[in-house]
C-alpha positions in Angstrom: 197.6 112.1 107.7 193.9 112.5 107.2 191.8 111.0 109.4 189.3 108.7 108.2 186.6 109.5 110.8 183.6 111.7 109.3 182.1 114.6 111.1 178.3 115.7 111.0 177.6 119.3 111.4 176.4 119.4 114.5 179.6 117.5 115.8 181.6 120.0 113.7 180.0 123.0 115.5 180.2 121.6 118.7 184.2 120.9 118.4 184.4 124.3 117.4 182.3 125.7 120.4 185.0 123.8 122.7 187.7 125.1 121.2 186.3 128.7 121.5 185.7 128.0 125.4 189.3 126.4 125.9 189.5 124.8 129.5 185.5 126.6 130.2 184.5 123.8 128.2 181.3 122.1 129.8 177.8 121.7 129.1 176.4 124.8 129.9 178.7 126.9 128.3 178.9 125.1 125.1 175.3 125.2 124.8 175.6 129.0 125.4 178.3 129.1 122.8 176.4 127.4 120.0 173.5 129.5 120.6 175.4 132.9 120.9 177.1 132.0 117.5 174.7 130.1 115.3 171.1 131.3 116.8 170.6 127.0 117.4 169.7 126.0 120.8 169.8 122.2 120.6 168.5 120.3 123.5 171.1 119.5 126.5 170.3 116.0 125.9 171.7 116.2 121.9 175.0 117.8 123.1 175.6 115.1 125.7 175.0 112.5 123.1 177.2 113.9 120.9 179.8 114.7 123.2 179.9 110.9 124.0 179.6 109.9 120.6 182.6 111.6 119.8 184.9 110.6 123.1 184.0 107.0 122.0 185.8 108.1 118.3 188.7 109.7 120.3 187.8 113.2 119.4 187.4 114.2 123.2 188.1 113.9 126.4 186.2 114.8 130.0 188.6 115.8 132.8 186.3 116.5 136.1 186.6 119.9 137.9 185.9 120.2 141.6 182.9 119.8 143.2 181.0 122.7 143.8 178.1 123.3 146.5 176.0 125.5 143.6 176.0 122.0 141.7 174.8 120.1 145.1 178.5 118.8 145.2 178.6 117.5 141.8 181.8 118.1 140.1 181.5 119.7 135.9 183.1 117.6 133.4 185.2 119.9 131.1 185.8 119.1 127.8 188.9 119.3 125.6 189.7 118.4 121.9 191.9 115.7 121.4 194.8 115.5 118.7 192.8 113.4 116.6 189.5 115.8 117.4 191.6 118.9 115.6 192.7 116.8 112.7 189.3 115.7 111.9 188.0 118.8 112.0 190.7 120.5 110.2 189.9 117.9 107.4 186.2 118.5 107.4 186.7 122.5 107.1 189.4 121.5 104.4 186.8 119.7 102.6 184.0 122.9 103.1 186.6 125.5 101.8 187.5 122.9 99.1 184.2 122.9 98.0 183.6 126.2 98.2 186.4 127.4 96.3 185.2 128.8 92.8 181.5 129.3 94.2 180.8 132.9 94.5 178.5 133.3 97.4 179.5 136.3 99.0 178.0 138.3 95.6 174.9 136.2 96.0 172.1 137.5 97.9 172.2 136.0 101.4 169.6 137.5 103.9 170.1 136.6 107.6 167.3 137.0 110.1 169.1 137.4 113.2 168.4 135.7 116.2 165.5 136.7 118.6 161.9 135.5 118.9 161.6 133.7 116.0 164.8 132.1 115.1 165.1 131.3 110.6 167.5 132.0 107.8 166.3 133.3 104.5 168.4 132.4 101.7 168.5 133.6 98.4 169.1 131.7 95.1 171.2 133.2 92.2 172.9 131.7 89.5 171.2 128.3 90.1 173.3 127.7 93.5 171.3 128.4 96.7 173.1 130.5 99.3 
């Protein structure tokens, strides 16, 4: 059954990062995973707002880890993607694949500037399709 929920780009990025991290997904590791794989450095507040919104939608759940002295006795809040979250993400990704089908983006000139002090992406245009 297709999910009726829609996902924004950042929500998809967060869900993918959580899935990649498996049982080690919590705020700091999620932010690091996003930075490593996208070159984006979202603000922690943006991440936590998104996580709480996705919890309200039933896409993720939180579980508390053990308190640690390094965290002043506070526990990490680990994130897990629910079955509904996986289904919704799969539907969003299928929609992207469907839209991409027939577009020859692999042969379109795309210049990616590697993450560094000045982050950015330069995109080329060929055949009226923006890459």
